[in-house]
N, C-alpha and C positions, 0 to 999 in steps of 0.2 A: 504494500500500500504506500502511496506517495502522499505526503503532506507538505504544503508550501506555507511557510511562516514569513510574515513581514515584521521586522524588528524596527520599531520607531526609537530613534536615539536623539537625546538632547545633550550633545557634547560640543564644546567649542572646537574649531579647527585645530588640528595638531594635538588634541588631547589623546594621550596614549590609552586612556580608558575606552576609547571608541572601538578600536580593533580588539581590545581585551574583552570587552563586553560581548561582542559578537562571538568570539571564540568560546566564552563561558557558556553562552546559550547553546552553542553547537555541542559542547561537551555534555551538558546536562540533558540535551535531547539527542543523545547518541543512538539513534534508531535508523535502520536502513530505509532509504527512500525519502528522508526528510531534508528539506532545503530551507535555509534562512537567508532572506535578502534584507540588507540594511537600508534604512531611509533616514535622512538627516532632517529632523524636525525644524532646525533653524532656517531651513529653506521654505518653510510654510507648510500648510496642511497638505497631506498627501492626497492626490486625486482619488475620487471614489472608485474609479476604474482600477486603480492600483490595489486598493483594499479588496475589491471584489475578485481580483485575480489571485488572491491568496486565501488559504483555508483558515488562517488564524493570525491575529495581531499580537505581537509581543511588545512589551515596554519594560525597560530596566530603570536604572538610576540616572542621576545627573549631578556631577560634582560641583557645578558652578551655578545651578539654578534651583529655585524653589518656588512654591506656589505664591509666595509674597512678591515675586518678581513679575507677576502677570501684568501689573499696571504699566511696566516699562517695556514689555516685549509682546508685540502683536502675535508672533508665532506661538507664544505660550498660551495666550488667550484662545487662539485657534485650536491648539491641541486640547485644551480643557473642553472646548465645545465639541471637538471630535469624540472625546471620551463619552460625553453625554449622548451623542448621536449613536455611538456603537452600543452603549447600554440600552438605549431605547429600541434600536433595531434588533438587538439580540445577536450581534455579530460576535463570533468566538474571539475571546481575548484573555490573555494571562499577563498581568502587569505586576511588577515589583517596585518597591520603594517610591521613587518619583512618580511612576505610573499609578501606583496605589493611591498616592495623595491626590493626583489629578482626577482620578475616578471619584474619590470622595467629594472633592470640590465641585465637580460636574454634577453630582447628585444633590448638591445643596448643603453638604457637610462643611465642617470647619477644620482647617489645618493651621497650626501655629508653630513658630520657632521657639524652642525651649531647650537651651543647652543643658539644663539640669536633668532633662529626660533623654538626652542623646544616648544612642546605643551604637557604639563603634567596636567592631570585633565580633566575638561569639557570645551570645546570650541565650538563656533558656526561655522557651515559651511554653504555654500550656493551652490545651484546647478548651473552649467554652462548651457548654452543654450542646449548643447547636453544632459546634465543631465535631463533637463525638458522633453526632447523628448524620454528618455530612458524608456523601459517598466518596469524596476525594480525600478529605482530612480524617474521617472516622477510622480508617484502618491504621493510622499512625499511632504511635505511643501517646498516652495522655499528656506527656511532657517530653520535649526534645530540644536540643540546641540548634540554633540557626545562625547564619551569618548576617551581620548588620553593618550599616554605614549611614546613619541619618541624624540630623539635628532637628528636623521638623517632625511633628506627629499629628495624627488625627484626633480631634477633640470628641468627635462623634461619628457614627455611621448613619448615612442617610436612610430615609424610608425606602423600602424596596431592596435594601442590601442587608445582609446578615453578618454579624461579627462572629468569626470562627475561632479566634485565638487571642491570647493576651500575654503580656510579660509583666514583670514587677514594675518596670518604669512606664510602660505604655499599655493601656487597657484595650487598644484596638490594633491588632496585628495581622489580621487576614479577613477577607470578606468574599462573599459570593453574591452576585446579583440574582435575585430570586427569579427562578424560571428561565434563566438565560445561561448559556455556556461561557460565563464570565467569572473569573476568579482574580483576586489581587492580594498581594502580601506586602506588609511593610518590610519584612526581611527579604533577603536575596537567595531564593532557592537555586538560582543559576550559578552561584559561586561556591566553590569548594573552600576549605580552610586556606589552602595555599593561594588560591586566586584572590580571596578577600584580603589576605595579608599584602599581596602585591598591590591591590587597589588602595589600601590604606596608605602604603608608602608613596603611591602616586600622588595622593592628596594630603600628604603629611603636613604641609604648611597650614592648610585650612583646619586640620584637626588638632593643631598644636596651640590654639589660642588659649590664653590664660584662664578664660571663663568656662572652658570645657569641663565637664564633670569628671572625666578620666584623663590621666596623663598618657602620652604615647607609650610609656613603659607599661602601664597597666593594660592598655589595649593589646600590646604585643604578647603579654603574658597570658591573655585570656583565650587565645585561639585554640580551638579543638575541632576535630573532624565533625562534620554534620551530614552524614550520609542519608539520614532519614529525611531531613529537609530537602536535600538535593533530589531525592526521589520524586518529589511532587511534580516536576515538569513532565517526566516520562509518564507518570500516572495520569496526568491531565490529558496527554496525547492519547493514551489508551482508553481511559474511562469516559472522558468527556467528548473527545473528538472521534473516538471509535477506531483508533489506529490498531492495525494488526500486521504481522509479517506476511500475511497471505497476499 
């Protein structure tokens, strides 16, 4: 079976995280017949024909942009509108971090910057009651470690979306759009421990600000493998998109 993914990326030109992110999604979706095409969101909203030519939209992180920057960037406002349209249309989508936050804002939820709640490195999350009952998240352990890299967090989950996981610092860590093949996570299921360490070092200056809750040394000491979290993307392809090797 072949599946075509479109990866929407919000990275400045020359950012080493752009090819790194593409490679991470390819590693996490390491299934025969799968292709992932990147698209630069800074060039504006992707044409509808491009989205329709793919089976699923992927969105990852963004080292230089957050939801609070929407007032200054037309492309970001267009992206948030696109997330709302995809949710309304029921177009298949899996989004992490920046993409998760955009989906929350598109649905009318709130996202704020709070460095005291920043999660950078590996942190444990636990499933909510809805998460235990979810067909994608339910088979996972009740609690498991995941890879993170964010200073913004969702204050709430909009109507029509269900919160599936939480952590000690952030009560909203994953969601599903009700009745649609759309999932999103605040954490990064596309990143392995090694890849997230590389990503952290790429953005070390931004994560070394004195008002960050954790020092770089604390972050580096916290990394552990997160095989269960990383399994989510393959499980999404199989259980939600219907992928099989046949």
